[in-house]
Phi, psi and omega in degrees: 000147180284122180063019183068017182252152170298150180300322178295317177304312182301313183300320176299317177296318178298316178302314181295313189293326180288320179294317177300313177303320182297317186292323185280350185289343179098355179285156174305140190298326183301316184282329171308313181297305172304318175298319184295323182289314178299312180305304181299324171300309180306320179291317185291323179294319184293315181293323183286317174307322187274000175084012187269346181249116183235118173269128179275086183270147182296132173279104190285355176263358183289153173304312182308310179300316182293327183291324182285331176291319182297326184282359173107006184276132178295153176297318180283359179260004182261125176215167175289343177284316179280326182236078178287347184270002181288147177305147177233164172222152186268134183208154175297157188283331172263097190302324176251016181094152187288338181294312184296312179303318177295324176290320179284339176291318180297314178297316178299317187292323179293322175300310185289324167310307182297321185284315189262339187242318190269303194216020178273181183294330183285345186301320181295319177302316187293335178301328184296336178296310178312305187297314177300324178289320176302316181293318174300314183285326169297319178290325187286324181279348175276004177069015176293332180293323182294321179297316178299318175294323180290318180285325178287327173299328179287323183287310186264344182310316184288357172277160172290125185080011186305323181294323178297318178298312182299325178302318180293317178295321174290323175300319177291318185292317178294327174303324184275346179244351176235315177073013185249111189299306184306315183295318183296319180292310180306309184300315184287319183300320181289322186264326186266325187295315180294330177296314183300316182298325180289339184256028173063029177277154179296133174302327180286321174292319190295314187290315188293320177292321177294317184294314187292313180301324181292333180273358180296336175298346177287333187238327178284122179305151355274107192268120182295323178306317181288325179295315180295316180299317179299323179295333173273321182297316175312308181289317185293319181293317180302306180292322179288323176295318180298320182289322178301316188292324177290322169301323183279000178090005182267169190277318183212184180279343184280336178293310184294306181279336181087356180210153182305141177275073186228140171218133178247163175300319179295326172296321177292322170307309182297322185285338178281346189298300188296312177311314184296315183292324180298313181299320178297322174294318173302313177302308187295324180290329178288318183292325174296315179296325182297317178296326178289322182278335185226070182298329182291334182269348180210070187283158167297143188222128174259114186251033178104157188266145178275151177287160188118168180278154172295135175238136177286167187288325176299315180297316183301311180296314177296316183267338187254350183232305190287308184299313175303318184293316171305317177302311186290314184299312187298318178300310183293326179293318182298325177290337179281335178262003174091002177288323179246133175179198182286144178245009181291137173241019178291133185234132178280153184295329186249139181277160172293152172295155173291162180297130172260175184294154185294338177222148176290132183247346176277079183227172172290164178305310183301313177294326177304314184299311185296320180293323178300316182296322183280312184265345184100153180292323188295308176307318181293313177303318183298316175299317179296324175297319179289325175286329176295322176290329171300309188287327178291331177279359180110006181093168178299132180296117174284150181284146186211158180284134180272136176274176187303314179298319178293329174293313182292319181296312181295324181292319179293321178295316184293316177300325184285333183269357188288142178290149175305318186241130186285156181297314186298317174301315177300316183293313172314307182295318173303307185303305185295332179289324180293317181302311175308306183298319175297318175303313176299325175288327180286322184232072181295337182276350179283167180298117183280350185299319174308320183290320178297313177305317181295317181289324180294325175298324177293316177299318179297317178303313178299323185286321177298314184287332178283319188250343189242334184249117180269158176301337178273355177300142185286152178303322186291320179292327176295313180300318177297313181298320182274359187298314186288312183296323184283324177298322179287320175302315183295319179302310181293324177297316188296320173294316181304317183293323170306312180297322182285332181289348178281346186257130180305311185305303179296322186291326181277326187268326190300310181302310176293330185296320181296318179297315171310310183294322181298312186283318178285329179301307181299337176269316180295323178277011176071016184281319179211177184266169187302329184289300179308319178297317179292329173288333174291319181290326177289311182300315180297326177292323182292313183293332179290313181286330179289324175301318181286323179289318175303321175299313177302321182279356175083019184262155179276130176271027189294327178305314182294315179301307184293329175294319174306309177301323185292318184298318181293316179304309182305317179298312188293321168302318177292333176286312193268341176241150169276102189273014183282103180269000184272358180286167185293325175240120178240118181291164170301316182287336170297317181293319181294312183298317179298322178295318180292313183295322172304310185292327177295318183296320181296320177284331172296318183291319171307314183288328173294313174299318177297321173297320175300319186292317186295318181284334171299314181293324187274357174076022170269324187288322190284314178289336182283325177295318185289322175291324172296322177299315190292316178296316183296314174305312186297324185295307184290323175296320175297324182297316178295313182295323180289331176293324180292310178300324182294322183291325180296318175298325175295323188294329179254019174081018182295320187293314183293330184292315182291314182298311184303317177301317177297314186287349176294340176274136183275340180266113183292338175296319178291323179298315179295323176300317177302317181295312185294329175287318177298317171301321183293315183288320178296335182290347171296322189240348175248148172279163183302330178305307186296321179295316177299322184270340187250309190278313191296318180293338176283313183265353177305314177303335179279303184290337179261002172257016169261202179270005182290147167301132180294325178302314176295319174298317179292320182291326175297324175291321183292320181290325178292316175300323180292329181290313184292338174298331179267337197276127174299147010258358191252006182306125187292328180293331175295326175288323178296318181286319176308319187294328184246005179287153175283169193293341180288338177264117181274161167305322178296323176302316184294313178307302179296331183285327187274346179302313183301328182287332176295309176305322175299318181293317178301322181294321176291323176295327173298312176306312178294332179293312184272340178230077184288349176299333173310320182282320189263351184285331181287311176303324179298328184271334182255128181290146185242000000 
């Protein structure tokens, strides 16, 4: 053996050195990865042909090996790491020759490009990357970040360490609206770092908080990292759990787990919310604590007064906190007692199948033992009792087609059980109520009567919905009955909006906040998947940037506002009316609703095209599109190149060698800890794209094949990659910041400043390790 190493081990070393050298060569990363794959394969093939690479494989014909199999140990559980004393035989790393391996690699890379880049199941999800990149770049180039930084600095500046806290708030805000780490770090470095230094902030704190807050885009949705990880995690988890079920003696993963082995990007977005907020809170707490102990290095700063009336603490607490909380709690309470709920009386022609037991009980003895070991004896006994009750009742009720009488009866039953107030009406009432309350808090000296009249319209609308509108009432009659109360409520909300626009904070934060809520709300609420939501975000960002540009030029943004209103009308029409005009019978109100929705769609499209024209004339759209194309092309090129490198590792057995090593540990916590440490170290020299597409597919079958929740595993990997983004000396965020920092800020300042935040990241990882419920609680509460 060369240097006393196994041939597969030498092959892995060659691949890593080729990849590391290619990245340091200065070539674009996407091409460097592909070149590293070609070069490393050539070197390994040459050494193998010369007989210098020898793999010490287990002799499967030996008596010791057969004895292990006879004792009940599965063949795939036998490896040189678990049983190092087994007889071995020497064989080349390319068992059938490098020519065969090359032919297979070429075939596999073509298939993988087709599956994962051109026409596979994940291509729709990957399209969300393009849309989110477009959304982030447009928002960044429209100077919205500049407005956010200025406004937040005015709000938090007078507090100790207030400028640093404002950086964290803006970083979290930009993370939720852009998701691009480099753009966020550079933007805040250019805009905020000079201001902090001029106000005697410590260079260490200033650079550390900017670098750390900029990386929140790695974890806070819509995160490109989570989108890319999610496209892999779903496939890896499903395949790994199928293998695990087979090893456990069960027929499939559903039998073993009791639920489908599925994880989606939308679910991962839900899982990432609380960890992202946790990290932002930890950053802000550190900045505030640093200022309390070192007041001279993070002094309070007054950066000018914000517009608006002075508000007492009691008024602020009442209208900004107590009233919104009261509205939300009252709505939740009404939903609990059945006053607010679904009013749908739609009945499917086919009934649902009857409820089955929580676990499958008609399984082999081996599978039963595995399921008891996984779920516990109590869960198994409960499933057995459930199955017994089902059998005694005649078995699971099968789905069947309803006749006309059964349909009428089912609709009547649903109408009788429907809540008096619909969920949609209640949500709109809460939102408008919060707007009215905030307007009262912003301008307490203004005439409160318009706001009270608007609130009266909300109450009247709820009463009309509860007592005059039944679930079977036609949509047209519903609109007529609700026209007056909602007209009154919208009139009051319009006056409230004018008062709110006089406040700097609300005027700057509200528009992008609405966009973030629309995008993330549709994903987190399970309304749609990330790709349509990303398209909505990109279109909304374009219209928001055009709105801002028109305001800067002193031109009326009325077309943008009406196009936004048309979009709302289109959505409401789609929700409340059946717009299928291809049915055999189409009512007059359906035609009217369809024409209104179509007209709203055409005007919204016109507004979007007009916004594009405004940005094109302003010189914003063209560079944004070019930058989007550059970033997206880089992502997809790295995806293809990393598949090539990954196939090279597979061709000489490197992937199975690494997986066998990890499987040799009996404790899956130890295995995952080893993987996390490796990812952390690799994060020093590799970008997150390379790690996601090269490393995760190799270790994924092991870490996703255990009993860990796949959402927790994925979010832990994402936070770990975020940590490596910060860690000296190779953290990418540090290079971004170094490139825009003034000459007075040294590399030493940046390194020393970021170390506390790296420790915070590690502390945050520890919290998620010991409290995985932080990751899983939101997906468990929100239906998918």
